[in-house]
C-alpha positions in Angstrom: 135.0 176.7 66.0 133.3 180.0 67.2 132.6 181.0 70.6 129.0 180.6 70.3 129.2 177.2 68.4 131.4 176.1 71.4 129.1 177.1 73.9 126.1 175.4 72.2 128.2 172.1 71.7 128.9 172.0 75.6 125.5 172.9 76.2 124.2 170.0 74.2 126.7 167.9 75.9 125.6 168.8 79.5 122.0 167.8 78.2 123.2 164.4 76.8 124.9 163.7 80.1 121.7 164.6 82.2 119.3 162.6 80.0 121.9 159.6 80.5 122.0 160.1 84.1 118.2 160.3 84.5 117.9 157.0 82.1 120.1 155.2 84.3 118.4 156.2 87.3 114.9 155.2 86.0 116.6 151.9 84.8 118.2 151.2 87.9 115.0 151.8 89.6 113.1 149.7 87.4 115.3 146.6 88.4 114.7 147.1 92.0 113.1 144.0 93.8 109.2 144.8 93.9 107.4 142.4 96.4 103.6 142.3 95.9 101.0 140.5 97.9 97.7 139.1 96.1 94.9 137.5 97.7 93.1 134.4 96.1 89.6 135.5 96.0 88.2 131.8 95.2 87.5 128.8 97.3 91.0 127.2 97.7 89.4 123.6 97.1 89.1 124.8 93.4 92.6 123.8 92.6 92.5 124.8 88.9 92.1 128.6 89.4 94.5 128.4 92.2 97.2 126.8 90.2 96.7 129.3 87.3 97.2 132.4 90.1 100.3 130.5 90.8 101.7 130.4 87.2 100.7 133.8 86.7 102.9 135.1 89.8 105.8 132.5 88.4 105.5 134.1 85.0 106.1 137.4 86.3 109.0 136.5 88.3 110.6 134.7 85.5 110.2 137.4 82.9 111.4 140.1 85.3 114.3 137.9 86.1 113.3 137.5 90.0 112.6 141.5 90.3 109.1 141.3 90.9 107.7 138.8 93.5 104.2 138.0 94.1 103.4 136.1 97.0 99.8 134.2 96.8 97.7 134.0 99.9 94.8 131.8 100.1 92.1 131.1 102.8 91.3 133.7 105.5 93.9 136.5 105.0 95.4 139.1 107.1 94.5 142.6 105.9 96.4 145.7 107.3 93.7 147.6 109.1 94.9 151.1 107.7 97.5 153.0 106.2 99.3 156.3 106.9 102.1 158.0 106.6 105.2 157.3 108.6 103.8 153.9 109.8 105.9 151.0 109.8 106.1 148.8 106.9 104.2 145.3 106.6 105.8 142.1 106.1 105.5 142.5 102.3 107.8 145.3 102.4 107.4 148.8 100.7 106.5 148.7 97.2 109.4 150.9 95.3 108.6 153.2 92.3 109.8 152.9 89.1 110.6 156.4 88.0 107.8 158.4 89.3 107.6 161.9 91.0 108.0 161.9 95.0 104.1 162.3 95.4 103.5 159.4 93.5 106.3 157.3 95.4 104.8 158.5 98.6 101.2 157.1 97.6 102.7 154.0 96.3 104.5 153.1 99.4 102.0 153.9 101.4 99.7 151.0 99.8 101.8 148.6 101.7 102.3 150.3 105.0 100.1 149.1 108.0 99.2 150.1 111.6 97.7 146.6 112.6 96.1 143.7 111.0 93.1 141.8 111.0 91.7 138.5 109.6 89.0 138.5 107.1 87.2 136.4 104.9 88.3 137.0 101.3 85.0 137.8 99.9 84.7 139.9 96.4 83.6 143.0 98.5 86.4 142.7 101.0 89.1 142.2 98.2 87.8 145.0 96.0 88.0 147.6 99.1 91.2 146.0 100.2 93.0 146.2 96.8 91.6 149.9 96.1 92.6 151.2 99.5 96.1 149.7 98.9 95.7 147.4 102.1 96.5 144.6 99.7 98.3 145.0 96.1 96.5 142.5 94.1 93.6 140.0 94.2 93.0 137.0 91.9 89.3 136.9 91.8 85.8 137.0 89.4 84.5 140.4 89.3 80.6 139.8 88.0 79.8 139.0 91.5 80.1 142.4 92.5 77.4 143.8 90.2 75.4 145.1 93.2 78.3 147.1 94.2 79.4 148.3 90.8 76.7 147.1 88.2 78.7 147.4 84.9 81.1 144.6 86.6 78.4 142.1 85.5 80.0 142.5 82.1 83.4 141.4 83.3 82.0 137.6 82.5 79.8 136.9 79.7 76.8 138.5 81.4 73.0 136.6 81.1 72.6 135.7 77.3 75.7 137.5 76.7 78.7 136.4 74.9 80.8 132.9 74.8 84.4 133.0 76.0 85.7 133.8 72.5 83.2 136.7 71.6 83.6 138.0 75.2 87.4 138.0 74.5 86.8 140.1 71.2 84.3 142.4 72.7 86.7 143.1 75.7 89.7 143.9 72.9 87.8 145.3 70.1 84.3 146.5 71.2 84.7 148.7 74.3 84.8 146.0 77.0 88.0 146.9 78.7 87.4 150.8 78.8 84.0 150.0 80.5 85.4 147.7 83.1 88.3 150.0 83.6 86.1 152.9 84.3 83.8 151.1 86.6 87.0 149.8 88.6 88.6 153.2 88.8 85.8 154.1 90.9 87.3 152.0 93.6 90.9 152.6 93.0 91.4 149.2 90.8 92.3 148.3 87.7 92.1 144.6 86.1 93.5 142.4 83.7 91.6 139.4 82.4 93.5 136.4 84.1 91.9 133.2 83.2 88.7 131.8 81.2 86.7 129.0 82.1 84.0 129.0 79.2 80.4 128.7 79.5 79.3 127.3 83.3 77.0 124.3 83.8 73.3 125.3 84.8 73.5 123.5 88.0 72.3 120.6 90.1 68.6 120.0 90.8 66.7 117.8 92.9 64.1 116.9 89.9 64.3 117.6 86.2 63.5 121.1 85.2 61.2 120.9 82.4 59.3 124.1 82.1 59.8 127.8 83.9 57.0 126.8 86.6 59.7 124.4 88.1 61.8 127.0 89.3 59.2 128.9 91.2 59.9 129.0 94.6 63.2 127.2 94.4 66.0 127.6 96.7 69.1 127.7 94.8 72.5 128.7 95.5 73.9 131.4 92.8 75.5 134.7 93.1 76.0 137.8 90.8 73.5 138.8 88.5 72.5 135.4 87.4 70.6 135.3 91.0 68.6 138.5 90.0 67.7 136.6 86.4 66.4 133.4 88.4 64.5 135.5 91.0 62.7 137.1 88.0 61.7 133.3 87.2 60.6 132.9 90.6 63.4 131.3 92.1 64.9 132.0 95.7 68.6 132.8 95.1 70.7 132.1 98.0 74.1 133.8 98.7 76.2 130.8 99.9 79.6 130.5 99.6 80.5 128.1 96.9 82.5 125.8 99.3 79.6 125.6 101.6 77.3 124.6 98.7 77.3 120.6 99.5 76.7 121.2 103.3 74.0 123.4 102.4 72.3 120.9 100.1 72.8 118.3 102.6 71.1 120.4 105.6 68.3 121.6 103.5 69.4 125.1 103.4 69.0 125.0 99.8 67.5 122.5 97.3 69.7 123.3 94.2 73.0 125.0 93.2 74.2 126.5 90.1 76.9 125.0 88.6 80.5 126.2 87.5 81.5 123.1 85.4 82.5 119.8 85.6 85.8 120.4 86.9 85.1 122.6 89.7 81.3 121.3 90.3 83.3 117.6 90.9 85.6 119.2 93.4 83.0 120.7 95.3 81.2 117.2 95.5 77.9 119.0 94.7 76.8 115.9 92.6 76.3 113.7 95.7 73.8 116.0 96.9 71.4 116.2 93.7 70.7 114.1 90.9 70.0 116.3 87.6 72.7 118.2 86.1 71.4 120.7 83.6 73.0 123.0 81.1 73.7 125.4 80.2 74.2 128.2 82.5 72.2 130.9 80.5 73.0 133.9 83.3 76.7 133.7 82.3 77.9 133.0 78.8 81.4 132.9 79.8 83.1 132.8 83.2 86.2 134.8 84.0 88.7 135.7 86.5 90.7 138.6 86.7 94.0 140.0 88.4 92.5 143.0 90.3 95.6 145.6 91.0 95.7 148.6 93.3 95.4 151.6 90.4 98.1 153.9 92.1 100.5 150.7 92.4 99.8 150.1 88.6 100.1 153.6 87.6 103.5 153.9 89.3 105.1 150.6 87.6 107.6 151.3 85.0 106.1 150.3 81.3 108.3 147.2 81.1 106.7 146.1 84.3 103.2 146.7 83.4 104.0 145.1 80.0 105.2 141.8 81.9 102.1 141.5 84.1 99.9 142.0 81.0 101.5 139.4 78.8 101.4 137.2 82.0 98.0 137.6 82.5 97.3 136.8 78.9 99.0 133.7 78.8 97.3 132.6 81.9 93.9 133.5 80.6 94.2 131.4 77.6 96.2 128.6 79.3 93.4 128.3 81.8 90.6 128.2 79.3 92.5 125.5 77.7 93.0 123.3 80.7 89.3 123.5 81.4 88.2 122.5 77.9 90.9 119.7 78.2 89.5 118.2 81.6 85.9 119.0 81.1 85.0 115.8 79.2 86.8 113.6 81.7 85.1 115.2 84.5 81.6 115.3 83.2 82.2 111.5 82.3 83.0 110.7 85.8 80.0 112.6 87.2 77.7 110.6 84.8 79.3 107.3 86.2 78.7 108.4 89.5 75.1 108.6 88.9 74.1 112.2 87.8 71.8 112.3 85.2 72.7 115.3 82.3 69.8 117.4 81.3 69.4 120.4 79.0 67.0 123.3 79.8 64.1 123.3 77.5 63.5 126.1 75.1 60.4 127.3 77.0 63.0 127.7 79.9 65.7 129.3 77.8 63.1 131.7 76.1 61.7 132.8 79.7 65.3 133.3 80.8 66.2 135.4 77.9 62.7 137.7 78.6 63.8 137.6 82.4 67.4 138.6 81.5 66.3 141.7 79.2 64.1 143.0 81.9 67.1 142.9 84.3 69.4 144.2 81.9 66.8 147.3 80.8 66.2 148.0 84.5 69.9 148.3 85.5 70.6 150.4 82.2 68.0 153.0 83.3 69.5 153.3 86.6 73.4 153.4 85.9 74.5 155.2 83.1 78.0 153.3 82.8 76.0 149.9 82.9 74.0 151.4 79.8 77.1 152.0 77.9 78.6 148.6 78.5 75.2 146.9 77.7 74.7 148.7 74.4 78.3 148.1 73.4 77.8 144.4 74.1 74.4 144.3 72.3 76.0 145.8 69.2 78.8 143.5 69.3 76.4 140.5 70.0 74.2 141.1 66.8 77.2 141.0 64.5 78.7 137.9 66.5 75.2 136.2 66.3 75.1 136.9 62.4 78.6 135.4 61.9 78.9 132.5 64.6 76.5 130.1 62.6 78.2 130.4 59.3 81.4 128.6 60.0 82.2 128.1 63.8 78.6 126.6 64.7 78.0 124.8 61.5 81.3 123.0 62.0 81.0 122.5 65.9 77.4 121.0 65.3 78.3 118.5 62.5 81.2 117.4 64.6 79.1 116.9 67.6 76.4 115.0 65.7 78.9 112.9 64.0 81.5 112.6 66.7 84.0 112.8 64.1 83.1 109.4 62.6 82.5 108.9 58.8 
């Protein structure tokens, strides 16, 4: 072997050794324990999504062989009031970095440092700020109720006269939905993983049957999100009341009606004891969705393996929760009917008026917000194709089975 060849061989050997050492260091860091806190941003009384959030955390712990531990907090939560370099580590512990540069490590560790703590109600607005600033690592919550803060987040769920659960998933994965929501959340230092579906919600409980658009005029109704703006266009008076306070507000006359979630959750909220007529569907929300909202710097600093674990756990949770709601809806609706509620459908006149109102709301927001317009246009483009395809096989099969009840 010549001297030149020998030098090249030794140099190559050094590069291989250095590469192996670096890979070993990153692998070791990827196995370091990671402790995260995830706030539950829904009423604790709604046990079905809470159990889904618990399962999400458990799946991540199992898939990571216990190296990623997520603590779920519910009810009123304690959030650090601020974060700074050199402050003491909070009870959750510092978040280790997974093979990132020193600057990224400092940013990631600062997301779980605290000077002092304060107790706050976990409203969507509070949680978005808390996760984005790194005051808490994650939150399990709906995003569409944040549309006034970030209009494009209205499309995180099915949106008014938008897409059903299956169609929404297709738009999210294939039609630009994920990109729109990622861009909207990045403005607030967050990213989100779809982590639970609940199908199309019910249209809510009313003191009298809704027979036409005029019946909505002046009606004080509990609703949040962009659906409230649609009902306001129809003459209703939307009231921003926490879901867990709905039954009390109806009992005390603060409101007259309340938008629905679905039979499973509505039964838990005890709304049916306060209003007699149960209408369907919630035309202001084609599909309800929950998300795992994660601090963006934290997400970017995770190893690819850990990001993959969290993504797959969220996908499994999304499908499992939708299946659970589908399975439990009929028994819950049956119990509600037995208890005395009267099931009604919004008449065609109300649906048409709702569609016109929703279109006005969409168009107005699209004129004022460029990202909303992009999300809206991409949803409309897919909805046009979906409504051409859906009646061909899916709807025709479902319609026949619903009429026949499966009996020859």
